[in-house]
C-alpha positions, 0 to 999 in steps of 0.5 A: 114697380110703383109705390103708392104711399098714402101720406097725410095728417091723422095717421094718413086719414082719408082727406079730400086732398089725399084721395086726389093725390092717390088718384093722380098716383094711379093715373101716373102709374098706368097699370105698372105693378103697384105697392100700397101702403101708408107713411109712418106706422099706419096704412090709413086710420080711416076717413078724415073725421075732422073734415066730415065734421064740417061738411054741409049736405052738398060737401058730403056728397062730394066727399062720398062721390070722391071715396067711391071713385078712389075705391073704384080706381084701386079695385079696377086698377088694371096692373098687379096691386099689393097692399102692405098694411103697416099699422092701422087699417081702419074704415076707409083705410081697410076698405082701400086694403080690401081693393088689393090683389093681395094683402100683407100685414105686418104682425105687430099687435098694435096695428088695428084693422076693420070696418067701424062704420056702423059703430060710428053711426055711418051708412056704407055707400052702396058700392062699399058694401058691394066690395065688402061682400065680394071680399069677406067670406059669408061666414064672416061678414056679419062679424066684420060689418055688423060687429064693427070691431077693430082687429089685431093682425091675427084677428084680420087674418082669421076674418080674411081682411088680410091674406097673410102676415109679414113684412114689407119685404114679403110684400114686395116679393108677392108683387113681384111674383104677380109682375111676372105674369104677361101684363096684358093677360093679367089686366084682361083677366082682372078686368073680367073677374072684377066685372059687375061687382061695383056696378049699381043702378044709377036711380038707386045710388041717388036714392041711397044718397037721399036717404043717407045724406041727412044721417051723415051730416045730422047734428047727432053724428057730428057730435058723435065724431067729435066725441070719437076724436076727443077720445082718440086724441086722449089715447094718443 
């Protein structure tokens, strides 16, 4: 079994460096049973807002493409993949959690889990929204996405963002149980279940980027992100 540990500044914020490291780890794992978690007291506090605030259009395009590439690699990983949410799993951190085959969260009430992109003024990339539609039950979808709230573990369990509450030992036990299945059959069946979920028309993807990138790189959004970072630093 392989541990895929997200580790970086800002409570493992999803920087370009962190995502490239995770892609390399996934490739090296080569389909072995894997546990996704974070270093310290968080899985990931979300996108690296410091990095985002400094991007021009070309840099933002590259960042979003890397984010989607990493999400695809997690969601389509051929072997068993269990996420242990050991603290915050916010925005991109929540998305990466939703990619796992099974999701266990620590019950500690200090951890916040959710998709707050709309509250930050960020549009979801198309394939990310497709993943959310697949993973979140229809009756909770508007609350999760449009409500843009951050939930304690009990709330995340109610909304289906995680499957159960427990400790790291429970997450490893769930992974061990999945690893008992024949690896080739597991991989083939998982591929069939995932087929078509993240597929989108290339022209539509380009059209989305052309429409969304001005918002993602606007001065107004940069000011909002920097303001959010200042508020977060005061609470830290």
